[in-house]
C-alpha distance (Angstrom), angle and dihedral (degrees) to the residues before:
residue distance angle dihedral
M1 . . .
S2 3.75 . .
D3 3.81 122.8 .
A4 3.86 90.3 -110.2
S5 3.87 90.9 52.3
A6 3.76 92.3 46.0
T7 3.77 90.3 50.2
Q8 3.76 93.2 48.7
R9 3.79 91.7 46.7
A10 3.78 91.5 51.0
A11 3.92 89.7 50.5
E12 3.73 89.6 51.0
D13 3.84 93.7 48.2
Q14 3.85 88.6 49.9
A15 3.80 91.1 48.5
E16 3.78 90.7 51.6
Q17 3.84 90.1 49.7
D18 3.79 92.6 47.9
M19 3.75 90.7 50.8
A20 3.85 91.5 49.1
E21 3.77 91.2 50.8
H22 3.80 90.8 48.1
L23 3.79 90.3 53.6
E24 3.75 91.4 48.1
T25 3.76 90.1 51.0
L26 3.69 92.4 50.7
A27 3.82 90.0 50.1
A28 3.81 92.4 50.5
L29 3.85 89.2 49.1
E30 3.80 91.4 50.3
Q31 3.79 89.8 50.5
A32 3.80 91.4 48.3
H33 3.78 89.3 51.4
G34 3.74 89.2 50.3
E35 3.80 91.3 51.2
V36 3.83 91.8 49.4
H37 3.76 90.6 52.0
R38 3.82 95.3 48.8
L39 3.84 91.8 48.1
R40 3.81 92.5 45.6
T41 3.83 89.5 51.0
L42 3.72 90.7 51.1
L43 3.77 92.3 50.6
L44 3.80 93.1 46.9
K45 3.84 90.3 50.6
S46 3.83 89.1 52.2
G47 3.82 91.0 53.2
A48 3.79 94.7 -107.1
A49 3.83 98.8 125.6
E50 3.82 93.2 147.3
E51 3.82 91.8 57.3
A52 3.80 92.5 42.4
Y53 3.76 91.3 62.9
A54 3.82 99.6 31.9
E55 3.80 114.8 135.1
V56 3.69 114.3 -107.8
L57 3.80 114.1 -146.1
V58 3.82 112.7 -151.1
P59 3.77 115.8 -168.8
E60 3.78 116.0 -119.3
P61 3.81 112.5 -103.3
P62 3.80 115.1 -112.1
S63 3.81 117.6 -91.4
S64 3.80 95.6 -156.5
F65 3.80 134.9 39.4
E66 3.71 90.8 -121.8
T67 3.77 90.2 62.4
L68 3.82 89.4 40.7
L69 3.80 91.4 59.0
D70 3.71 92.7 44.9
R71 3.84 91.2 53.7
L72 3.87 95.8 49.6
G73 3.80 88.4 106.2
E74 3.78 88.5 72.8
L75 3.77 87.8 68.5
P76 3.74 107.2 64.1
K77 3.75 96.7 -179.6
I78 3.79 93.8 55.8
L79 3.72 120.0 88.5
F80 3.81 111.9 -171.6
S81 3.75 113.3 -155.1
G82 3.80 99.5 163.2
D83 3.74 135.1 109.0
R84 3.84 108.2 -81.0
R85 3.84 90.3 -157.5
R86 3.83 92.9 61.7
T87 3.86 89.1 49.5
L88 3.71 93.7 47.2
G89 3.76 89.1 50.2
L90 3.80 89.4 70.3
D91 3.87 88.9 68.3
D92 3.83 89.6 64.0
T93 3.84 97.8 39.3
D94 3.84 98.3 76.9
G95 3.77 119.5 -1.0
R96 3.80 90.8 -162.7
K97 3.78 98.8 49.0
A98 3.86 100.1 32.9
P99 3.87 95.7 81.2
M100 3.78 90.5 51.8
W101 3.84 91.5 46.7
A102 3.76 91.0 50.3
R103 3.83 92.2 52.0
K104 3.86 93.5 46.7
S105 3.79 88.8 46.9
W106 3.76 90.5 52.6
Q107 3.88 91.7 50.3
A108 3.79 87.9 50.8
L109 3.75 93.3 51.0
R110 3.76 93.1 46.5
A111 3.84 87.7 53.0
L112 3.81 90.8 49.5
D113 3.83 88.9 48.5
S114 3.84 89.1 48.7
Y115 3.79 90.4 50.2
A116 3.85 93.3 50.1
A117 3.76 92.6 45.6
I118 3.86 94.5 52.3
S119 3.75 92.2 40.7
T120 3.75 94.3 54.9
T121 3.82 97.3 41.9
E122 3.88 111.1 28.4
G123 3.76 95.1 15.2
F124 3.80 128.6 -123.1
N125 3.81 125.9 -143.7
G126 3.81 102.2 -145.5
N127 3.86 145.6 35.2
F128 3.79 129.3 -78.6
R129 3.79 94.9 -83.8
A130 3.78 90.8 52.6
F131 3.84 89.0 49.0
C132 3.82 91.0 54.4
E133 3.77 90.0 47.2
R134 3.80 98.4 48.1
Q135 3.81 94.3 38.2
P136 3.87 101.5 -153.8
S137 3.76 116.9 -143.0
G138 3.72 111.3 -77.8
A139 3.73 93.3 12.2
L140 3.79 129.1 138.6
V141 3.72 111.1 -139.5
I142 3.88 143.8 169.0
S143 3.79 133.1 -146.2
T144 3.75 111.3 -69.5
H145 3.78 87.1 -139.4
N146 3.84 86.1 74.4
V147 3.86 96.4 50.2
A148 3.80 124.9 85.0
M149 3.80 120.7 177.7
V150 3.79 97.0 -172.2
E151 3.84 138.5 27.6
S152 3.77 124.2 -126.7
E153 3.74 118.9 -91.5
S154 3.84 92.2 -113.3
V155 3.85 89.9 56.2
N156 3.78 92.4 47.5
N157 3.81 92.0 47.4
Q158 3.82 93.6 51.7
W159 3.83 111.4 22.9
L160 3.76 105.2 23.3
D161 3.84 90.8 124.6
E162 3.87 90.2 66.6
R163 3.81 88.1 59.0
L164 3.90 92.1 52.0
L165 3.78 97.6 103.8
P166 3.81 136.3 175.2
V167 3.76 125.0 -88.1
P168 3.80 133.8 165.4
I169 3.77 113.2 -80.2
E170 3.82 88.4 -119.7
V171 3.77 86.4 67.0
D172 3.84 95.2 46.1
P173 3.85 125.7 -4.1
A174 3.75 89.7 -136.5
G175 3.75 89.9 63.1
K176 3.85 91.8 -128.5
V177 3.72 139.3 73.9
V178 3.78 133.0 -177.7
M179 3.76 111.3 -99.6
E180 3.74 113.5 -161.4
A181 3.90 96.2 157.1
H182 3.77 111.9 94.6
V183 3.74 147.4 158.9
K184 3.80 119.5 -130.6
I185 3.83 110.1 -135.8
D186 3.77 94.9 -179.7
S187 3.81 134.4 1.6
K188 3.79 100.1 -168.0
G189 3.82 123.3 86.5
S190 3.70 134.4 10.6
T191 3.81 96.6 -69.7
S192 3.82 99.3 53.5
P193 3.89 95.8 163.5
R194 3.77 120.3 -132.5
I195 3.83 135.7 -165.2
Y196 3.76 111.5 -145.7
F197 3.81 118.2 -164.4
Y198 3.78 145.7 174.2
D199 3.80 119.6 -141.7
D200 3.73 107.9 -131.5
T201 3.87 96.3 156.5
A202 3.84 87.6 119.3
G203 3.80 92.9 43.4
V204 3.77 139.2 73.9
T205 3.82 96.3 -67.4
G206 3.82 98.3 42.5
K207 3.83 85.5 -144.8
V208 3.81 143.8 104.2
I209 3.77 107.0 -106.0
V210 3.87 113.0 -147.5
G211 3.75 109.5 -155.6
L212 3.75 100.1 174.9
I213 3.78 139.6 25.3
S214 3.74 104.5 170.5
R215 3.77 147.0 97.0
H216 3.84 117.8 -42.7
P217 3.85 111.4 -71.5
T218 3.75 116.6 -127.4
N219 3.83 116.4 -66.3
T220 3.88 138.9 153.0
Q221 3.81 91.3 -71.5
S222 3.74 97.9 47.9
């Protein structure tokens, strides 16, 4: 395959993925609208008309990774154990894309927080990707196309050490665990940020531990 053909194929694959993500977003939005309508109807039937139409103020998502890190306290089920400097470096990597990366990262972290909250209260039989696919009532989710629970065999054979990330010693006495599960924040360009995480919702912390928010670690396409 020529370089031109490979480039065209990559562009077509990316376009297909973008369309699939768009359709998933529309489906999630439609489900959210349905949930709002159902709850509003219940409130109206109970005589709580004022509450049914009360304005809901949703905070603006962060537009930088510095702000994102400062606001992690808003996500009680997220434990960030990573290197702040590597995360902050994303703000300086691409001034045009960084705000979009920060917003998408915030959406992903909110979804992970939602997963952990529901898993530790109501219970959920499945991992984070299944959570995003099934979309439980009241859940915040992201596109499953952006969630990978494992790495490829070739990546693990060659660059596993880059996925060995810090956790509290209560989780592992070594203070590190391998984190294969990750969220893809972008798939274009050499930076392609990732969020690597460890699911400790059934463990001592009852949280999702985020060990890395940074540029894509080494893989077969680096």
